[in-house]
N, C-alpha and C positions, 0 to 999 in steps of 0.2 A: 817107589810105590805109587800106584795109580791113585789119583784123587777121587773124590766122590762123583758118582754119575751126575749129569746135569739134571735139573728139575724136569719132571715129565712134560710139563707144559712147554718148556723151552725145546725139549727134544721133539715134541710133536710139531711145534711151530717150524723148526728147522726142517723137519721131514716134509712138511707141507710145501715150504718154499722150494726145497730141492726138487720135489715132484713137479711142482708148477713150472719151474725153470726148464726142466727137461721136456715136459709136454709142450710148453709154449714154443720152445725152440724147434721141436719136431714138427708140430702141426700148426703153429700160429695161435695167437690168443683167442681168436673168435671160434676156432674149431674145437677148443678144449672145454669140457664141462667140469663143473665143480665135483660131481660124482667121480669122474675119471681121476681128478687130482687126489681126491680122498682115497680111492682104491689104490692108486700108485703109492700113496704115503702110508698105506696100511691102516686107514681108519675109514669110517663111513663118510659119505659125502656130506651129510648134515654136520658131522663133527668138524668139518673145516670152518664152519661159521662160528665155532667157539673161539677161534683164533683170528679170523679175518672176516670183516663184515660182508665182503663180496669178492668175486673173482677180480674185479678191478683193483680192490685194495691189495690183493696178492701181487698183482702186476706192479703197483706203485711201490710196495715194500721192496721188491726186487730192484727196481730202478733207483730207489733211494739208496739202497745198500752200496751200489757201485758209484753213484754220483757223489755221495758223501766222502767215500774213501779217496776218490780221485782228486777232489778239491783239497782235502786235507793234505794229501801227498804233495800236490803241486805247491801248496803254501809252504810246506816244510822244505821243499827243494829251493823255493825262492828265498827263504830266510837264511839258508846256508850261505855263508860269505864266500863268494868266488866270482871270477870273471864271467861275463855273459856266455861265452862259448862253452864253459863247463856247465853252467846252469842249464843251458839249452840241451846239451848232451844228456844231462840227467833227466830232464823232462822227456826227451825222446826215448831213452832207455826204459824209463818207468812206463810210458804209454805202450811201448812195444811189448814189454813183459806182461802188462795188464791185459792187452788185447789177446795175447796167446793163452794166458792162464784162465782168463775170464771170457773166453770166446762165446760161450752160450749166453751169458748175461749181455754181452755186447750185441749179439745177434737179436735178442729180444728187444733191446733198446732201439735198435735201428728199425726193426720191422713192426714193432707193436707199441712203441712209445706214444704214438698219437691216440691210442685207445684209452689213455689215462684221461681223467677229467680236465677241464680247462684250467682250473686252479692248480692242479698238480702239474700239468704241463708247463704252466707259467713258472712255478717254483723250480722245476727241474731245468727249465730253460735258463733261469737265473744262475743256477749252478754251472751250467755249461758255459755261459758267458764269462763267469768268474774264472773257470778253468782255462778257457782260451786266452783270457787277458794275461795270465801268467806267461803264456807262450809268446803272445804278441809283444808284451813289454820287454821280454828278454831278447827277442829277435830285433826289435827296434834299437836296443842298445848295441847289439852286435852289428847291425846293418843300418846305420843312421840315414843312408841314402834312400831308404824305403819310405814311402808315405804310409800313414796309418792304415789306409785301405789296402795297400799292397801287402803290408805285413800281415794283416788279418787274412787276406786271400791266400797267401802262402801257407800260413799256419793251418787253415782249414784243408788245404790241399795235402799237406803233410799228414795231418790226422786222418784224412780219408785214405791215404795210401796205407797207413797202418791198419785202420779199421776194416779194410777190405777183407782181412783174414777171417772176420766174423762169419762171412757168408761163403767161405771157401775152405774146404777140408784139405789142407796141404799134406803131402806125404813126407815133408821135411821133419826132422826131429825138432822138438820145441826150441832148443837153444839156437839151432841154425836158422829156424824160421824167425825167431826174435831178432837175431842179428841182421838178417836180410831186410826185415821190415824197418828196423832202425836206420839202416843205410839208405833205404828208399826215402825215408823222411828227410834225412840229411841232404840227399840229392835235391829234393824239392826246395828245401830251405837254402841250399847253396852256401852252407857255412863250411868251415874248414873240417878236415878229416876227424874221425873219431878220436877222442882224447884217450890217453893211456888209462886203462882201468875201466873205461866205459863199456857197457854191455853192447 
């Protein structure tokens, strides 16, 4: 039996976020107006302000949603007891899956993240640094011959290889695309082949 419908305020908020995400991805943050977001969400433009103080607040809510989930997932992967090659494969698989399924959010992050306020950018940057640190720490344990700077550079290159999908509409099926991106990241990091059961 279906549960009760979500509260109206939550439904409206989610509708506004979904509309903003699609419009920001299509036209860019600066080209989209609040009235357009409201119309797409099925409410009046001024109605958006009952849920978000500004268009920038909408952008930050979108960026917060993906950055929080990514850091939490990386922490959970790191906490799981396993050799570094398995941990790194799990990080790669997670990031590839997120990049494919959350392509629109990732595109908005890449193109419009700098439009957030300075304090929000600093906070989001802190999460990004934390996320990358899980990768670099794992890679350093797997490849101790790397200097910290080399490990960090390789991690950013691997993440960039995966994140490139955000700005490219591939004709590949999602599962094939995810596997291809994960293999590209592995090649950049030059660790051993995909572990059994890894995506």
